[in-house]
C-alpha positions in Angstrom: 134.9 -118.6 151.7 131.1 -118.5 152.0 129.2 -117.2 149.0 125.8 -115.7 149.3 123.4 -115.4 146.4 121.0 -112.7 147.1 118.7 -109.8 145.9 119.3 -106.7 148.0 115.7 -105.7 148.3 114.7 -109.1 149.9 114.0 -109.1 153.7 114.8 -113.0 153.7 118.4 -112.3 152.1 118.8 -109.3 154.6 118.3 -111.8 157.5 121.3 -113.8 156.3 123.4 -110.7 155.8 122.5 -109.4 159.2 123.7 -112.7 160.9 126.9 -112.5 158.8 127.5 -108.9 159.9 126.8 -109.7 163.6 129.1 -112.6 163.5 131.9 -110.8 161.5 131.9 -113.7 158.9 133.5 -112.9 155.6 131.6 -113.9 152.5 131.3 -113.1 148.7 128.1 -111.6 147.6 126.6 -112.6 144.3 123.6 -110.6 143.5 120.8 -112.1 141.5 117.8 -110.0 140.3 114.6 -112.0 140.8 112.8 -109.4 138.9 114.8 -110.4 135.8 114.4 -114.1 136.3 118.1 -114.4 137.4 117.3 -117.3 139.9 115.7 -119.4 137.2 118.7 -120.0 135.1 120.1 -123.5 134.8 123.2 -122.3 136.6 121.3 -121.0 139.6 118.8 -124.0 139.6 121.8 -126.3 140.0 122.6 -124.7 143.4 119.0 -124.3 144.4 116.3 -126.1 142.5 113.7 -124.1 144.1 115.0 -121.0 142.3 114.9 -118.6 145.2 117.2 -116.4 147.1 118.9 -116.4 149.6 121.1 -119.4 148.9 124.3 -119.9 150.8 127.1 -121.8 149.3 129.6 -123.3 151.9 133.3 -123.7 151.5 132.9 -127.4 150.3 130.4 -126.4 147.6 127.3 -127.5 149.5 124.4 -125.1 149.2 121.9 -124.2 151.7 118.5 -122.6 150.9 115.7 -121.1 153.0 116.7 -118.1 155.1 115.8 -119.4 158.5 117.8 -122.6 157.9 120.7 -120.6 156.7 120.7 -118.2 159.8 120.3 -121.2 162.2 123.3 -123.0 160.5 125.4 -119.7 160.7 124.5 -119.0 164.4 125.0 -122.6 165.8 127.3 -122.3 168.8 127.3 -118.5 168.8 125.8 -115.9 171.1 123.0 -115.4 168.6 121.7 -119.0 169.1 119.8 -120.0 172.2 121.6 -122.6 174.5 118.7 -124.1 176.5 116.4 -126.7 175.0 113.3 -124.5 175.7 114.9 -121.3 174.4 115.9 -123.3 171.0 112.1 -124.4 170.8 110.9 -121.0 171.4 113.2 -119.5 168.8 111.9 -122.0 166.3 108.3 -121.2 167.3 109.0 -117.5 166.4 110.7 -118.5 163.2 107.9 -120.7 162.1 105.4 -118.0 163.0 107.6 -115.5 160.9 107.4 -117.8 157.9 103.7 -118.8 158.3 101.8 -115.9 159.9 104.0 -112.9 159.0 106.2 -113.2 155.9 103.2 -114.3 153.5 101.4 -111.2 154.4 103.8 -108.3 155.3 106.4 -109.4 152.9 104.2 -110.2 150.0 102.3 -106.8 150.4 105.6 -105.0 150.5 106.8 -106.8 147.5 103.7 -106.0 145.4 103.8 -102.4 146.6 107.4 -101.6 146.6 108.7 -103.4 143.4 105.6 -103.2 141.1 104.3 -100.1 139.6 100.9 -101.6 139.1 99.1 -104.6 140.7 97.2 -107.2 138.8 93.4 -107.4 139.4 94.2 -110.7 141.4 96.7 -108.8 143.5 94.2 -106.0 144.0 91.6 -108.5 145.2 94.0 -110.4 147.5 95.7 -107.3 149.1 93.0 -106.4 151.7 93.2 -109.9 153.2 97.0 -110.0 153.2 96.8 -106.5 155.0 94.5 -107.9 157.6 96.5 -110.9 158.3 99.7 -108.9 158.4 98.2 -106.6 160.9 97.2 -109.7 163.0 100.8 -110.8 163.1 101.9 -107.4 164.3 99.2 -107.6 167.0 100.9 -110.9 168.2 104.1 -109.4 168.2 103.0 -106.3 170.0 101.5 -108.3 172.8 104.6 -110.3 173.3 107.0 -107.3 173.1 104.7 -105.4 175.8 106.2 -107.9 178.2 109.8 -108.8 176.7 112.5 -106.6 175.4 113.3 -109.3 172.8 111.4 -112.5 171.6 113.4 -115.1 173.6 115.3 -115.3 176.9 115.2 -111.4 177.2 118.1 -111.1 174.8 118.8 -110.4 171.2 118.8 -113.5 169.0 117.8 -115.4 165.9 114.1 -114.9 166.6 114.7 -111.2 166.6 116.5 -111.3 163.3 114.1 -113.5 161.6 111.2 -111.1 162.5 113.1 -107.8 162.0 113.9 -108.6 158.4 110.3 -107.6 157.1 108.9 -105.9 160.1 111.3 -102.9 159.8 110.3 -102.4 156.1 106.5 -103.0 156.7 105.8 -99.3 155.9 106.9 -100.1 152.3 104.0 -102.4 152.1 101.5 -99.8 153.3 101.4 -101.1 157.0 101.2 -98.3 159.5 103.0 -99.1 162.7 101.8 -96.0 164.7 99.6 -98.2 166.8 102.3 -100.7 167.6 104.6 -98.9 170.1 106.3 -101.9 171.5 107.0 -103.1 168.2 108.6 -99.8 167.2 110.5 -99.8 170.5 111.9 -103.2 169.6 112.9 -102.2 166.1 115.0 -99.6 167.8 116.6 -101.9 170.1 117.4 -104.3 167.2 119.0 -101.4 165.1 121.0 -100.3 168.2 122.8 -103.6 168.4 126.4 -103.7 167.7 127.3 -104.9 164.2 123.9 -103.9 162.8 123.7 -103.2 159.1 120.8 -101.8 157.0 119.0 -103.7 154.3 120.8 -102.1 151.5 124.3 -102.5 152.9 126.8 -104.7 151.0 129.6 -106.4 152.5 
Protein backbone atom coordinates (compact mmCIF):
# COMPACT_ATOMS: atom_id res chain seq x y z
CA UNK A 1 0.00 0.00 0.00
CA UNK A 2 1.08 3.58 -0.60
CA UNK A 3 2.42 5.44 2.42
CA UNK A 4 2.18 9.23 2.56
CA UNK A 5 4.38 11.17 4.95
CA UNK A 6 2.64 14.47 5.50
CA UNK A 7 1.98 17.48 7.71
CA UNK A 8 -1.75 18.16 7.80
CA UNK A 9 -1.42 21.94 7.62
CA UNK A 10 0.58 21.82 4.41
CA UNK A 11 -1.08 22.83 1.16
CA UNK A 12 1.54 20.82 -0.72
CA UNK A 13 0.64 17.70 1.22
CA UNK A 14 -3.04 18.47 0.76
CA UNK A 15 -2.61 18.43 -3.02
CA UNK A 16 -1.45 14.81 -2.78
CA UNK A 17 -4.24 13.79 -0.43
CA UNK A 18 -6.75 15.48 -2.73
CA UNK A 19 -5.55 13.49 -5.74
CA UNK A 20 -5.60 10.27 -3.72
CA UNK A 21 -9.18 11.05 -2.64
CA UNK A 22 -10.36 11.85 -6.17
CA UNK A 23 -8.84 8.63 -7.46
CA UNK A 24 -10.09 6.54 -4.53
CA UNK A 25 -6.62 5.18 -3.85
CA UNK A 26 -6.01 3.60 -0.42
CA UNK A 27 -2.94 4.71 1.48
CA UNK A 28 -1.43 4.88 4.92
CA UNK A 29 -0.98 8.37 6.34
CA UNK A 30 2.08 8.98 8.52
CA UNK A 31 2.07 12.44 10.02
CA UNK A 32 5.34 14.28 10.53
CA UNK A 33 5.33 17.61 12.36
CA UNK A 34 7.61 19.96 10.46
CA UNK A 35 7.38 22.48 13.31
CA UNK A 36 9.05 19.94 15.62
CA UNK A 37 11.76 18.94 13.16
CA UNK A 38 10.27 15.51 12.51
CA UNK A 39 11.33 15.59 8.84
CA UNK A 40 14.98 16.12 9.83
CA UNK A 41 15.51 12.80 11.56
CA UNK A 42 17.88 10.20 10.06
CA UNK A 43 14.89 7.92 9.48
CA UNK A 44 13.02 10.50 7.42
CA UNK A 45 16.10 11.79 5.60
CA UNK A 46 16.72 8.23 4.40
CA UNK A 47 13.41 8.51 2.56
CA UNK A 48 13.80 12.10 1.41
CA UNK A 49 17.26 13.66 1.78
CA UNK A 50 15.68 17.09 1.27
CA UNK A 51 13.80 16.63 4.54
CA UNK A 52 10.43 17.82 3.29
CA UNK A 53 6.87 16.66 3.12
CA UNK A 54 4.98 15.37 1.29
CA UNK A 55 6.93 12.23 0.59
CA UNK A 56 5.17 9.24 -0.94
CA UNK A 57 6.51 5.73 -0.46
CA UNK A 58 5.42 3.30 -3.17
CA UNK A 59 4.61 -0.37 -2.71
CA UNK A 60 8.17 -1.39 -3.66
CA UNK A 61 9.73 1.02 -1.16
CA UNK A 62 10.64 3.69 -3.71
CA UNK A 63 10.09 7.19 -2.34
CA UNK A 64 8.86 10.15 -4.36
CA UNK A 65 9.22 13.75 -3.21
CA UNK A 66 7.93 17.12 -4.48
CA UNK A 67 4.16 17.47 -4.45
CA UNK A 68 3.66 18.18 -8.15
CA UNK A 69 5.82 15.24 -9.18
CA UNK A 70 3.83 13.01 -6.83
CA UNK A 71 0.43 14.09 -8.14
CA UNK A 72 1.62 13.72 -11.75
CA UNK A 73 2.74 10.15 -10.96
CA UNK A 74 -0.55 9.29 -9.26
CA UNK A 75 -2.76 10.80 -11.96
CA UNK A 76 -0.95 9.38 -14.98
CA UNK A 77 -3.51 7.55 -17.13
CA UNK A 78 -6.52 8.84 -15.17
CA UNK A 79 -9.19 11.44 -15.89
CA UNK A 80 -7.23 14.00 -13.84
CA UNK A 81 -4.28 13.91 -16.23
CA UNK A 82 -4.40 15.61 -19.63
CA UNK A 83 -4.34 13.44 -22.72
CA UNK A 84 -3.10 15.69 -25.52
CA UNK A 85 0.46 16.88 -25.87
CA UNK A 86 -0.58 20.54 -25.65
CA UNK A 87 -2.80 19.99 -22.60
CA UNK A 88 0.03 18.19 -20.82
CA UNK A 89 2.36 21.10 -21.53
CA UNK A 90 -0.26 23.61 -20.39
CA UNK A 91 -0.78 21.63 -17.20
CA UNK A 92 2.95 21.67 -16.52
CA UNK A 93 2.98 25.39 -17.31
CA UNK A 94 0.46 26.07 -14.54
CA UNK A 95 2.18 23.66 -12.14
CA UNK A 96 5.49 25.47 -12.69
CA UNK A 97 3.67 28.78 -12.22
CA UNK A 98 2.31 27.49 -8.92
CA UNK A 99 5.74 26.51 -7.65
CA UNK A 100 7.66 29.58 -8.85
CA UNK A 101 5.18 32.48 -8.89
CA UNK A 102 2.48 31.45 -6.43
CA UNK A 103 3.64 29.10 -3.66
CA UNK A 104 6.77 31.08 -2.61
CA UNK A 105 4.58 34.06 -1.79
CA UNK A 106 1.07 32.89 -0.87
CA UNK A 107 2.17 29.73 0.91
CA UNK A 108 5.06 31.36 2.75
CA UNK A 109 2.97 34.31 3.94
CA UNK A 110 0.31 31.87 5.08
CA UNK A 111 2.87 29.70 6.90
CA UNK A 112 4.34 32.67 8.72
CA UNK A 113 0.99 34.13 9.76
CA UNK A 114 -0.88 30.91 10.44
CA UNK A 115 1.73 28.87 12.29
CA UNK A 116 3.93 31.46 14.01
CA UNK A 117 2.79 33.64 16.88
CA UNK A 118 5.38 36.31 16.07
CA UNK A 119 7.40 37.07 12.96
CA UNK A 120 11.13 37.64 13.04
CA UNK A 121 12.43 41.07 11.97
CA UNK A 122 13.61 39.47 8.70
CA UNK A 123 10.14 38.04 8.04
CA UNK A 124 8.51 41.38 8.85
CA UNK A 125 10.80 43.02 6.30
CA UNK A 126 10.11 40.42 3.61
CA UNK A 127 6.35 40.11 4.11
CA UNK A 128 5.18 43.15 2.07
CA UNK A 129 7.12 41.96 -0.98
CA UNK A 130 5.74 38.46 -0.65
CA UNK A 131 2.21 39.83 -0.33
CA UNK A 132 2.70 41.96 -3.44
CA UNK A 133 3.94 39.04 -5.51
CA UNK A 134 1.19 36.81 -4.13
CA UNK A 135 -1.43 39.28 -5.27
CA UNK A 136 0.28 39.42 -8.67
CA UNK A 137 -0.09 35.63 -8.97
CA UNK A 138 -3.76 35.86 -8.02
CA UNK A 139 -4.16 38.51 -10.72
CA UNK A 140 -2.76 36.16 -13.36
CA UNK A 141 -5.18 33.48 -12.21
CA UNK A 142 -8.09 35.93 -12.23
CA UNK A 143 -7.43 36.91 -15.84
CA UNK A 144 -7.29 33.30 -16.97
CA UNK A 145 -10.37 32.23 -15.02
CA UNK A 146 -12.36 35.12 -16.45
CA UNK A 147 -12.27 33.19 -19.73
CA UNK A 148 -12.05 29.56 -18.58
CA UNK A 149 -13.94 27.51 -15.96
CA UNK A 150 -10.79 25.52 -15.13
CA UNK A 151 -7.12 25.96 -15.97
CA UNK A 152 -6.66 23.47 -18.82
CA UNK A 153 -9.03 22.12 -21.46
CA UNK A 154 -12.11 23.55 -19.74
CA UNK A 155 -12.16 20.64 -17.31
CA UNK A 156 -11.05 19.89 -13.76
CA UNK A 157 -7.58 18.40 -13.57
CA UNK A 158 -4.12 18.44 -12.06
CA UNK A 159 -3.47 22.12 -12.73
CA UNK A 160 -6.53 23.01 -10.68
CA UNK A 161 -5.48 20.78 -7.80
CA UNK A 162 -1.95 22.22 -7.82
CA UNK A 163 -3.25 25.78 -7.60
CA UNK A 164 -6.15 25.07 -5.26
CA UNK A 165 -3.90 23.75 -2.48
CA UNK A 166 -2.72 27.14 -1.26
CA UNK A 167 -5.17 29.49 -2.98
CA UNK A 168 -8.13 28.25 -0.94
CA UNK A 169 -6.29 29.05 2.32
CA UNK A 170 -4.74 32.31 1.11
CA UNK A 171 -6.90 34.19 3.61
CA UNK A 172 -4.90 32.56 6.40
CA UNK A 173 -1.91 34.45 5.06
CA UNK A 174 -3.74 37.76 5.06
CA UNK A 175 -4.73 37.78 1.39
CA UNK A 176 -8.10 39.35 0.66
CA UNK A 177 -9.80 37.58 -2.26
CA UNK A 178 -12.79 39.95 -2.46
CA UNK A 179 -11.42 41.53 -5.64
CA UNK A 180 -10.96 38.18 -7.37
CA UNK A 181 -14.50 37.04 -8.24
CA UNK A 182 -13.40 34.57 -10.90
CA UNK A 183 -10.90 32.97 -8.54
CA UNK A 184 -13.63 32.65 -5.92
CA UNK A 185 -16.04 31.09 -8.43
CA UNK A 186 -13.33 28.63 -9.45
CA UNK A 187 -12.61 27.74 -5.81
CA UNK A 188 -16.29 26.88 -5.42
CA UNK A 189 -16.26 24.74 -8.59
CA UNK A 190 -13.24 22.80 -7.36
CA UNK A 191 -14.83 22.24 -3.95
CA UNK A 192 -17.96 20.92 -5.69
CA UNK A 193 -16.09 18.16 -7.51
CA UNK A 194 -17.04 14.59 -6.54
CA UNK A 195 -14.53 13.13 -4.11
CA UNK A 196 -13.39 16.49 -2.78
CA UNK A 197 -11.94 16.57 0.73
CA UNK A 198 -10.94 19.45 2.99
CA UNK A 199 -7.36 20.21 3.98
CA UNK A 200 -7.80 18.79 7.47
CA UNK A 201 -9.41 15.54 6.28
CA UNK A 202 -7.59 12.32 7.12
CA UNK A 203 -8.11 9.15 5.09
